[in-house]
DRENPA-3360 file (N, C-alpha, C; in nm, 2 decimals, always signed):
BEGIN
1 = MNPKRQKL = +5.54/-11.33/-15.48/+5.53/-11.30/-15.62/+5.47/-11.43/-15.70 ~ +5.40/-11.42/-15.81/+5.38/-11.55/-15.90/+5.49/-11.58/-15.98 ~ +5.56/-11.70/-15.95/+5.65/-11.72/-16.07/+5.63/-11.71/-16.21 ~ +5.52/-11.74/-16.24/+5.48/-11.71/-16.40/+5.51/-11.57/-16.42 ~ +5.50/-11.46/-16.35/+5.49/-11.34/-16.39/+5.64/-11.30/-16.41 ~ +5.73/-11.36/-16.34/+5.88/-11.33/-16.36/+5.94/-11.37/-16.49 ~ +5.87/-11.46/-16.57/+5.88/-11.51/-16.68/+5.87/-11.41/-16.79 ~ +5.77/-11.32/-16.78/+5.74/-11.22/-16.87/+5.87/-11.12/-16.90;
9 = KPDKQLIK = +5.91/-11.11/-17.01/+6.04/-11.03/-17.03/+6.00/-10.98/-17.16 ~ +6.01/-10.84/-17.16/+6.00/-10.76/-17.29/+6.10/-10.77/-17.37 ~ +6.11/-10.75/-17.50/+6.22/-10.77/-17.60/+6.31/-10.63/-17.62 ~ +6.40/-10.64/-17.67/+6.49/-10.52/-17.66/+6.45/-10.43/-17.76 ~ +6.35/-10.44/-17.85/+6.28/-10.33/-17.93/+6.18/-10.26/-17.85 ~ +6.12/-10.32/-17.75/+6.03/-10.24/-17.67/+6.11/-10.16/-17.56 ~ +6.19/-10.22/-17.51/+6.30/-10.15/-17.42/+6.34/-10.00/-17.48 ~ +6.39/-10.02/-17.61/+6.44/-9.91/-17.69/+6.33/-9.81/-17.71;
17 = KAQKDYQI = +6.21/-9.86/-17.73/+6.10/-9.76/-17.76/+6.07/-9.70/-17.62 ~ +6.04/-9.77/-17.51/+6.03/-9.73/-17.38/+6.13/-9.60/-17.35 ~ +6.23/-9.65/-17.38/+6.35/-9.53/-17.34/+6.34/-9.42/-17.43 ~ +6.30/-9.42/-17.55/+6.28/-9.31/-17.64/+6.14/-9.23/-17.58 ~ +6.04/-9.30/-17.53/+5.92/-9.23/-17.48/+5.95/-9.16/-17.36 ~ +6.04/-9.23/-17.28/+6.08/-9.16/-17.12/+6.17/-9.03/-17.18 ~ +6.26/-9.04/-17.27/+6.36/-8.92/-17.29/+6.26/-8.80/-17.34 ~ +6.18/-8.84/-17.43/+6.08/-8.72/-17.49/+5.99/-8.64/-17.39;
25 = LETTFGLP = +5.92/-8.74/-17.30/+5.88/-8.69/-17.16/+5.94/-8.61/-17.09 ~ +6.08/-8.64/-17.07/+6.17/-8.57/-16.98/+6.19/-8.44/-17.05 ~ +6.22/-8.45/-17.19/+6.22/-8.32/-17.27/+6.12/-8.24/-17.24 ~ +5.98/-8.28/-17.26/+5.88/-8.20/-17.26/+5.83/-8.17/-17.13 ~ +5.84/-8.24/-17.02/+5.78/-8.21/-16.90/+5.89/-8.17/-16.80 ~ +6.04/-8.22/-16.83/+6.12/-8.19/-16.74/+6.16/-8.32/-16.63 ~ +6.23/-8.29/-16.56/+6.26/-8.42/-16.45/+6.19/-8.38/-16.32 ~ +6.07/-8.44/-16.31/+6.00/-8.40/-16.18/+6.04/-8.46/-16.07;
33 = EWRQPLSA = +6.00/-8.40/-15.97/+6.05/-8.47/-15.82/+5.91/-8.47/-15.73 ~ +5.91/-8.57/-15.67/+5.80/-8.63/-15.57/+5.77/-8.49/-15.49 ~ +5.62/-8.48/-15.44/+5.58/-8.39/-15.37/+5.68/-8.42/-15.22 ~ +5.66/-8.32/-15.14/+5.76/-8.33/-15.01/+5.75/-8.48/-14.96 ~ +5.89/-8.53/-14.93/+5.89/-8.67/-14.89/+5.82/-8.67/-14.74 ~ +5.76/-8.80/-14.71/+5.70/-8.83/-14.61/+5.77/-8.96/-14.56 ~ +5.74/-8.97/-14.42/+5.78/-9.09/-14.36/+5.70/-9.20/-14.41 ~ +5.76/-9.34/-14.41/+5.68/-9.45/-14.47/+5.56/-9.47/-14.43;
41 = LDELVSTI = +5.53/-9.45/-14.29/+5.39/-9.46/-14.25/+5.30/-9.35/-14.28 ~ +5.36/-9.22/-14.30/+5.27/-9.11/-14.34/+5.22/-9.15/-14.50 ~ +5.33/-9.17/-14.55/+5.30/-9.22/-14.71/+5.20/-9.29/-14.74 ~ +5.22/-9.41/-14.65/+5.10/-9.52/-14.65/+4.97/-9.46/-14.62 ~ +4.94/-9.38/-14.52/+4.82/-9.34/-14.49/+4.78/-9.24/-14.60 ~ +4.85/-9.16/-14.67/+4.83/-9.08/-14.74/+4.80/-9.14/-14.89 ~ +4.86/-9.26/-14.92/+4.82/-9.32/-15.04/+4.69/-9.42/-15.03 ~ +4.68/-9.44/-14.91/+4.54/-9.52/-14.90/+4.43/-9.40/-14.91;
49 = LSQNTNDV = +4.44/-9.27/-14.87/+4.33/-9.17/-14.88/+4.34/-9.15/-15.03 ~ +4.43/-9.14/-15.11/+4.43/-9.11/-15.24/+4.37/-9.19/-15.33 ~ +4.32/-9.30/-15.30/+4.26/-9.41/-15.37/+4.11/-9.35/-15.39 ~ +4.10/-9.35/-15.55/+3.97/-9.31/-15.59/+3.91/-9.16/-15.57 ~ +4.04/-9.10/-15.54/+4.01/-8.92/-15.53/+4.13/-8.87/-15.61 ~ +4.13/-8.72/-15.59/+4.23/-8.66/-15.66/+4.34/-8.61/-15.55 ~ +4.45/-8.55/-15.59/+4.55/-8.50/-15.50/+4.49/-8.40/-15.40 ~ +4.41/-8.31/-15.45/+4.39/-8.19/-15.35/+4.32/-8.27/-15.23;
57 = NRDVAFNR = +4.20/-8.32/-15.26/+4.11/-8.40/-15.19/+4.19/-8.49/-15.06 ~ +4.29/-8.56/-15.12/+4.38/-8.65/-15.07/+4.45/-8.56/-14.96 ~ +4.51/-8.44/-15.00/+4.61/-8.38/-14.91/+4.52/-8.29/-14.77 ~ +4.39/-8.26/-14.85/+4.28/-8.19/-14.73/+4.26/-8.30/-14.62 ~ +4.23/-8.42/-14.66/+4.20/-8.53/-14.58/+4.32/-8.56/-14.47 ~ +4.43/-8.57/-14.55/+4.55/-8.60/-14.46/+4.59/-8.50/-14.36 ~ +4.58/-8.39/-14.42/+4.61/-8.26/-14.33/+4.51/-8.24/-14.20 ~ +4.39/-8.29/-14.23/+4.29/-8.27/-14.12/+4.32/-8.39/-14.03;
65 = LKERFPDW = +4.36/-8.52/-14.06/+4.40/-8.60/-13.97/+4.52/-8.56/-13.89 ~ +4.62/-8.50/-13.95/+4.72/-8.45/-13.87/+4.69/-8.34/-13.76 ~ +4.59/-8.26/-13.83/+4.55/-8.16/-13.72/+4.46/-8.19/-13.59 ~ +4.37/-8.30/-13.63/+4.29/-8.33/-13.55/+4.36/-8.44/-13.43 ~ +4.46/-8.52/-13.48/+4.51/-8.63/-13.40/+4.65/-8.60/-13.39 ~ +4.72/-8.59/-13.26/+4.85/-8.58/-13.24/+4.94/-8.68/-13.31 ~ +4.90/-8.81/-13.31/+5.00/-8.90/-13.39/+4.90/-9.02/-13.43 ~ +4.99/-9.11/-13.49/+4.90/-9.23/-13.54/+4.85/-9.31/-13.44;
73 = ETVRDALE = +4.91/-9.32/-13.31/+4.85/-9.40/-13.20/+4.72/-9.34/-13.19 ~ +4.67/-9.22/-13.19/+4.58/-9.15/-13.15/+4.48/-9.21/-13.26 ~ +4.51/-9.19/-13.38/+4.45/-9.22/-13.50/+4.39/-9.36/-13.46 ~ +4.49/-9.44/-13.44/+4.46/-9.61/-13.41/+4.33/-9.65/-13.30 ~ +4.34/-9.56/-13.21/+4.27/-9.59/-13.10/+4.13/-9.51/-13.10 ~ +4.12/-9.41/-13.20/+4.00/-9.31/-13.20/+3.90/-9.40/-13.22 ~ +3.77/-9.33/-13.20/+3.65/-9.39/-13.26/+3.64/-9.38/-13.41 ~ +3.59/-9.47/-13.46/+3.61/-9.49/-13.61/+3.53/-9.38/-13.67;
81 = EEVVEAIR = +3.41/-9.33/-13.60/+3.33/-9.23/-13.68/+3.42/-9.09/-13.65 ~ +3.51/-9.08/-13.56/+3.60/-8.96/-13.55/+3.70/-8.95/-13.68 ~ +3.75/-9.09/-13.72/+3.83/-9.10/-13.81/+3.77/-9.07/-13.94 ~ +3.66/-9.13/-13.96/+3.55/-9.09/-14.06/+3.53/-8.94/-14.11 ~ +3.49/-8.89/-14.00/+3.48/-8.73/-14.03/+3.59/-8.68/-14.08 ~ +3.73/-8.70/-14.01/+3.84/-8.62/-14.03/+3.86/-8.66/-14.18 ~ +3.85/-8.78/-14.24/+3.91/-8.80/-14.40/+3.79/-8.79/-14.48 ~ +3.69/-8.74/-14.46/+3.56/-8.73/-14.55/+3.60/-8.67/-14.68;
89 = PAGLANQK = +3.67/-8.56/-14.68/+3.71/-8.49/-14.81/+3.77/-8.57/-14.89 ~ +3.82/-8.70/-14.87/+3.90/-8.79/-14.96/+3.79/-8.91/-15.01 ~ +3.66/-8.89/-14.97/+3.58/-8.99/-15.02/+3.60/-9.12/-14.98 ~ +3.48/-9.20/-14.98/+3.50/-9.34/-14.93/+3.55/-9.35/-14.80 ~ +3.51/-9.25/-14.71/+3.54/-9.24/-14.58/+3.52/-9.38/-14.48 ~ +3.40/-9.41/-14.52/+3.34/-9.52/-14.45/+3.43/-9.67/-14.46 ~ +3.50/-9.66/-14.56/+3.57/-9.77/-14.60/+3.72/-9.74/-14.56 ~ +3.76/-9.64/-14.58/+3.91/-9.61/-14.58/+3.94/-9.59/-14.39;
97 = APRMQAIL = +3.85/-9.54/-14.33/+3.89/-9.53/-14.20/+3.90/-9.66/-14.11 ~ +3.80/-9.76/-14.15/+3.85/-9.88/-14.06/+3.95/-9.96/-14.13 ~ +3.97/-9.95/-14.26/+4.10/-10.01/-14.32/+4.21/-9.96/-14.26 ~ +4.21/-9.81/-14.25/+4.35/-9.77/-14.19/+4.35/-9.80/-14.05 ~ +4.26/-9.79/-13.97/+4.29/-9.83/-13.83/+4.31/-9.97/-13.81 ~ +4.26/-10.05/-13.92/+4.29/-10.19/-13.91/+4.46/-10.22/-13.94 ~ +4.50/-10.14/-14.02/+4.65/-10.15/-14.06/+4.74/-10.11/-13.93 ~ +4.69/-9.99/-13.87/+4.78/-9.94/-13.76/+4.77/-10.01/-13.66;
105 = RQITKERG = +4.66/-10.11/-13.64/+4.66/-10.19/-13.52/+4.72/-10.34/-13.54 ~ +4.73/-10.36/-13.69/+4.81/-10.48/-13.72/+4.97/-10.47/-13.70 ~ +4.99/-10.33/-13.75/+5.15/-10.30/-13.75/+5.19/-10.30/-13.60 ~ +5.09/-10.25/-13.51/+5.14/-10.23/-13.37/+5.16/-10.35/-13.31 ~ +5.05/-10.46/-13.35/+5.06/-10.60/-13.28/+5.19/-10.67/-13.34 ~ +5.23/-10.66/-13.46/+5.33/-10.72/-13.52/+5.49/-10.67/-13.48 ~ +5.49/-10.54/-13.49/+5.61/-10.46/-13.46/+5.63/-10.40/-13.32 ~ +5.50/-10.40/-13.24/+5.53/-10.31/-13.11/+5.54/-10.17/-13.11;
113 = CLELEFLS = +5.53/-10.11/-13.24/+5.52/-9.97/-13.25/+5.46/-9.94/-13.40 ~ +5.47/-9.80/-13.41/+5.41/-9.77/-13.54/+5.53/-9.68/-13.61 ~ +5.60/-9.76/-13.71/+5.71/-9.70/-13.79/+5.74/-9.82/-13.89 ~ +5.77/-9.79/-14.01/+5.78/-9.88/-14.12/+5.92/-9.87/-14.19 ~ +6.01/-9.78/-14.11/+6.13/-9.76/-14.16/+6.22/-9.90/-14.18 ~ +6.18/-10.02/-14.10/+6.25/-10.13/-14.10/+6.24/-10.21/-14.22 ~ +6.14/-10.18/-14.29/+6.11/-10.25/-14.43/+6.25/-10.22/-14.51 ~ +6.32/-10.10/-14.49/+6.44/-10.08/-14.59/+6.55/-10.19/-14.58;
121 = ELGRERAH = +6.54/-10.28/-14.46/+6.63/-10.38/-14.42/+6.60/-10.50/-14.47 ~ +6.46/-10.53/-14.53/+6.43/-10.64/-14.57/+6.45/-10.67/-14.71 ~ +6.47/-10.56/-14.80/+6.50/-10.58/-14.93/+6.38/-10.57/-15.02 ~ +6.36/-10.54/-15.16/+6.26/-10.50/-15.23/+6.14/-10.60/-15.22 ~ +6.17/-10.73/-15.24/+6.06/-10.83/-15.25/+5.98/-10.83/-15.13 ~ +6.07/-10.87/-15.02/+6.02/-10.90/-14.88/+5.93/-10.78/-14.83 ~ +6.00/-10.65/-14.85/+5.93/-10.52/-14.81/+5.78/-10.53/-14.89 ~ +5.80/-10.54/-15.02/+5.67/-10.52/-15.10/+5.56/-10.62/-15.03;
129 = AWLSRFKG = +5.61/-10.74/-15.03/+5.50/-10.87/-14.97/+5.47/-10.82/-14.82 ~ +5.55/-10.75/-14.74/+5.51/-10.74/-14.62/+5.41/-10.62/-14.64 ~ +5.39/-10.51/-14.69/+5.31/-10.42/-14.72/+5.18/-10.47/-14.78 ~ +5.19/-10.55/-14.87/+5.08/-10.61/-14.97/+5.00/-10.69/-14.90 ~ +5.01/-10.75/-14.76/+4.93/-10.83/-14.69/+4.80/-10.77/-14.65 ~ +4.82/-10.63/-14.63/+4.73/-10.56/-14.57/+4.60/-10.52/-14.66 ~ +4.47/-10.56/-14.62/+4.36/-10.51/-14.70/+4.36/-10.36/-14.71 ~ +4.36/-10.35/-14.86/+4.35/-10.19/-14.91/+4.47/-10.13/-14.94;
137 = VGPKTAAI = +4.58/-10.23/-14.93/+4.71/-10.20/-14.98/+4.76/-10.29/-15.09 ~ +4.74/-10.24/-15.23/+4.76/-10.30/-15.33/+4.91/-10.28/-15.41 ~ +4.92/-10.32/-15.52/+5.07/-10.32/-15.55/+5.10/-10.14/-15.59 ~ +5.01/-10.08/-15.62/+5.04/-9.94/-15.65/+5.08/-9.86/-15.50 ~ +4.99/-9.88/-15.40/+5.03/-9.83/-15.26/+5.15/-9.87/-15.21 ~ +5.18/-10.00/-15.20/+5.32/-10.06/-15.18/+5.43/-10.01/-15.25 ~ +5.40/-9.99/-15.39/+5.52/-9.95/-15.47/+5.56/-9.78/-15.45 ~ +5.44/-9.73/-15.42/+5.47/-9.56/-15.40/+5.55/-9.55/-15.26;
145 = VLQFSLGI = +5.49/-9.64/-15.13/+5.58/-9.61/-15.02/+5.74/-9.67/-15.05 ~ +5.75/-9.79/-15.13/+5.89/-9.81/-15.13/+5.98/-9.72/-15.20 ~ +5.92/-9.68/-15.32/+6.00/-9.59/-15.42/+6.02/-9.44/-15.35 ~ +5.90/-9.38/-15.30/+5.91/-9.23/-15.25/+5.93/-9.21/-15.11 ~ +5.93/-9.32/-15.04/+5.96/-9.28/-14.87/+6.07/-9.38/-14.84 ~ +6.11/-9.48/-14.89/+6.22/-9.57/-14.86/+6.34/-9.60/-14.94 ~ +6.33/-9.53/-15.06/+6.43/-9.54/-15.16/+6.46/-9.66/-15.21 ~ +6.36/-9.76/-15.21/+6.36/-9.89/-15.28/+6.29/-9.89/-15.40;
153 = PAFPVDTH = +6.36/-9.91/-15.53/+6.32/-9.87/-15.65/+6.16/-9.98/-15.69 ~ +6.08/-9.90/-15.73/+5.96/-9.97/-15.77/+5.91/-9.87/-15.86 ~ +5.80/-9.92/-15.95/+5.76/-9.86/-16.05/+5.58/-9.85/-16.01 ~ +5.51/-9.76/-15.93/+5.39/-9.76/-15.94/+5.29/-9.73/-16.04 ~ +5.20/-9.81/-16.07/+5.11/-9.80/-16.19/+4.97/-9.76/-16.14 ~ +4.95/-9.63/-16.18/+4.79/-9.62/-16.14/+4.71/-9.62/-16.27 ~ +4.58/-9.56/-16.28/+4.49/-9.56/-16.39/+4.56/-9.51/-16.50 ~ +4.61/-9.38/-16.49/+4.66/-9.30/-16.58/+4.79/-9.40/-16.66;
161 = IYRVSGRL = +4.87/-9.43/-16.56/+4.99/-9.51/-16.63/+4.96/-9.62/-16.71 ~ +4.84/-9.70/-16.65/+4.80/-9.83/-16.73/+4.74/-9.80/-16.85 ~ +4.67/-9.70/-16.86/+4.60/-9.64/-17.00/+4.72/-9.59/-17.08 ~ +4.80/-9.49/-17.05/+4.90/-9.46/-17.13/+5.00/-9.56/-17.18 ~ +5.03/-9.65/-17.11/+5.12/-9.74/-17.15/+5.08/-9.87/-17.23 ~ +4.93/-9.88/-17.22/+4.87/-9.97/-17.33/+4.85/-9.90/-17.45 ~ +4.80/-9.76/-17.46/+4.79/-9.69/-17.58/+4.93/-9.69/-17.66 ~ +5.05/-9.67/-17.59/+5.16/-9.67/-17.65/+5.22/-9.79/-17.70;
169 = GLRPEKMG = +5.15/-9.89/-17.63/+5.20/-10.02/-17.68/+5.32/-10.07/-17.58 ~ +5.32/-10.01/-17.48/+5.44/-10.04/-17.40/+5.43/-10.18/-17.32 ~ +5.31/-10.23/-17.32/+5.27/-10.35/-17.24/+5.19/-10.44/-17.34 ~ +5.18/-10.56/-17.33/+5.08/-10.66/-17.39/+4.93/-10.60/-17.37 ~ +4.85/-10.59/-17.46/+4.72/-10.54/-17.46/+4.62/-10.57/-17.33 ~ +4.63/-10.71/-17.31/+4.54/-10.78/-17.21/+4.61/-10.80/-17.09 ~ +4.72/-10.73/-17.09/+4.80/-10.75/-16.93/+4.73/-10.68/-16.82 ~ +4.71/-10.75/-16.71/+4.64/-10.68/-16.61/+4.74/-10.57/-16.53;
177 = VEDTHTWL = +4.66/-10.50/-16.46/+4.72/-10.39/-16.39/+4.84/-10.45/-16.28 ~ +4.80/-10.54/-16.22/+4.93/-10.59/-16.13/+5.01/-10.64/-16.20 ~ +5.04/-10.70/-16.31/+5.16/-10.74/-16.39/+5.20/-10.62/-16.46 ~ +5.15/-10.51/-16.48/+5.23/-10.42/-16.55/+5.33/-10.36/-16.46 ~ +5.29/-10.35/-16.34/+5.42/-10.29/-16.22/+5.55/-10.37/-16.27 ~ +5.56/-10.50/-16.27/+5.68/-10.57/-16.30/+5.72/-10.56/-16.43 ~ +5.63/-10.55/-16.55/+5.65/-10.52/-16.66/+5.74/-10.41/-16.69 ~ +5.67/-10.30/-16.64/+5.75/-10.15/-16.67/+5.87/-10.14/-16.60;
185 = EQLFTPNQ = +5.88/-10.21/-16.48/+6.00/-10.20/-16.42/+6.12/-10.28/-16.50 ~ +6.09/-10.36/-16.59/+6.18/-10.41/-16.71/+6.24/-10.33/-16.81 ~ +6.13/-10.22/-16.84/+6.16/-10.12/-16.95/+6.25/-10.00/-16.92 ~ +6.25/-9.97/-16.79/+6.30/-9.85/-16.72/+6.43/-9.90/-16.63 ~ +6.51/-9.80/-16.60/+6.61/-9.83/-16.51/+6.56/-9.79/-16.37 ~ +6.61/-9.84/-16.26/+6.57/-9.79/-16.14/+6.55/-9.64/-16.10 ~ +6.67/-9.57/-16.17/+6.65/-9.43/-16.13/+6.56/-9.36/-16.22 ~ +6.49/-9.42/-16.32/+6.37/-9.36/-16.39/+6.25/-9.40/-16.34;
193 = YGPGHLNF = +6.26/-9.49/-16.25/+6.11/-9.52/-16.20/+6.03/-9.39/-16.14 ~ +6.09/-9.32/-16.05/+6.02/-9.19/-15.99/+5.98/-9.11/-16.11 ~ +6.06/-9.05/-16.17/+6.05/-8.94/-16.28/+5.94/-9.01/-16.38 ~ +5.96/-9.10/-16.43/+5.88/-9.19/-16.52/+5.73/-9.20/-16.47 ~ +5.74/-9.25/-16.35/+5.59/-9.24/-16.30/+5.52/-9.11/-16.30 ~ +5.60/-9.01/-16.25/+5.54/-8.87/-16.27/+5.49/-8.81/-16.40 ~ +5.58/-8.87/-16.47/+5.57/-8.79/-16.61/+5.45/-8.84/-16.69 ~ +5.47/-8.99/-16.69/+5.33/-9.07/-16.74/+5.21/-9.04/-16.69;
201 = IRMGREIC = +5.19/-9.02/-16.56/+5.08/-8.94/-16.48/+5.04/-8.83/-16.55 ~ +5.13/-8.74/-16.56/+5.11/-8.62/-16.63/+5.06/-8.63/-16.77 ~ +5.11/-8.71/-16.86/+5.07/-8.75/-16.98/+4.94/-8.79/-16.98 ~ +4.87/-8.87/-16.90/+4.74/-8.92/-16.88/+4.65/-8.81/-16.84 ~ +4.68/-8.71/-16.76/+4.61/-8.62/-16.69/+4.58/-8.50/-16.80 ~ +4.68/-8.46/-16.86/+4.67/-8.33/-16.95/+4.67/-8.37/-17.08 ~ +4.69/-8.50/-17.14/+4.68/-8.53/-17.28/+4.62/-8.66/-17.32 ~ +4.66/-8.76/-17.26/+4.60/-8.89/-17.30/+4.49/-8.93/-17.22;
209 = HAHKPECP = +4.39/-8.82/-17.23/+4.27/-8.86/-17.15/+4.19/-8.99/-17.17 ~ +4.12/-9.03/-17.07/+4.04/-9.18/-17.10/+3.94/-9.17/-17.21 ~ +3.86/-9.07/-17.23/+3.78/-9.08/-17.33/+3.82/-8.97/-17.45 ~ +3.86/-8.87/-17.44/+3.91/-8.79/-17.54/+4.06/-8.75/-17.56 ~ +4.15/-8.85/-17.61/+4.29/-8.82/-17.59/+4.31/-8.70/-17.71 ~ +4.38/-8.62/-17.66/+4.45/-8.52/-17.73/+4.57/-8.54/-17.83 ~ +4.54/-8.62/-17.92/+4.65/-8.68/-17.99/+4.73/-8.58/-18.05 ~ +4.68/-8.47/-18.11/+4.75/-8.37/-18.18/+4.86/-8.30/-18.08;
217 = RCPLIGLC = +4.82/-8.29/-17.96/+4.92/-8.23/-17.88/+5.03/-8.32/-17.82 ~ +5.01/-8.45/-17.85/+5.09/-8.57/-17.78/+5.23/-8.55/-17.83 ~ +5.34/-8.53/-17.74/+5.48/-8.54/-17.79/+5.51/-8.67/-17.86 ~ +5.43/-8.78/-17.81/+5.48/-8.92/-17.83/+5.37/-8.99/-17.96 ~ +5.33/-8.88/-18.01/+5.24/-8.90/-18.12/+5.31/-9.03/-18.23 ~ +5.42/-9.00/-18.27/+5.50/-9.08/-18.34/+5.54/-9.21/-18.31 ~ +5.52/-9.24/-18.17/+5.57/-9.37/-18.09/+5.43/-9.44/-18.05 ~ +5.32/-9.39/-18.08/+5.19/-9.44/-18.03/+5.12/-9.52/-18.11;
225 = DYYQRLQT = +5.10/-9.65/-18.04/+5.03/-9.78/-18.12/+4.87/-9.73/-18.16 ~ +4.81/-9.67/-18.07/+4.69/-9.64/-18.06/+4.66/-9.53/-18.18 ~ +4.73/-9.43/-18.18/+4.72/-9.32/-18.29/+4.76/-9.39/-18.42 ~ +4.85/-9.48/-18.43/+4.86/-9.55/-18.56/+4.74/-9.63/-18.61 ~ +4.68/-9.69/-18.51/+4.57/-9.77/-18.53/+4.46/-9.68/-18.59 ~ +4.46/-9.56/-18.52/+4.34/-9.45/-18.58/+4.35/-9.41/-18.72 ~ +4.47/-9.38/-18.75/+4.51/-9.35/-18.88/+4.47/-9.44/-18.98 ~ +4.49/-9.56/-18.92/+4.46/-9.68/-19.04/+4.30/-9.69/-19.06;
233 = VN = +4.24/-9.70/-18.96/+4.10/-9.69/-18.96/+4.04/-9.56/-19.05 ~ +4.08/-9.46/-19.02/+4.05/-9.31/-19.09/+4.11/-9.30/-19.22;
% end
């Protein structure tokens, strides 16, 4: 991790605002739970499949992989075109299949088997760094595996969370996606990472749309910098 990123710290007022946002979303949407927990390796593959597609397509592609191949060793050693065909519903299959197989081969080469539970013993920073070495595994993918499969606290940031956090004023306006992961982790407590991740995504999908946010429906309207700027302009 870049040492300069560790120096970025939100002030107490911003933390207080973030906590208000979190509590309002919990009141509005409830305390959500992650879909059925998967093993770390299953979650890694599933999250790679989820890139640039929706949850439905991801699940279809993941289930097709499971149905057509008895285990990840078989996926690793299969012909690339067979894997491409299996995951086609997730989109970008010609990119995802070779990346996935390359990751499975590298894990096998380094570990001698296909499992990732050993990451729990490395600690958060080392586990995140180990996963992030693979092409196709960015900060979000690594954080999802840590948080939802290994029980290692991490706050995954997708496009919805990045957009919502920017509009609410929970992060510096020009902060990049990668830095936003560590920034948001300072605004929330570890036990809030999972529910917060899910509720902020729901906000982005259902209300705070990219092109036409439905501000009148937003439970956070009174805390939103974006809405306040709109009011000033109008």
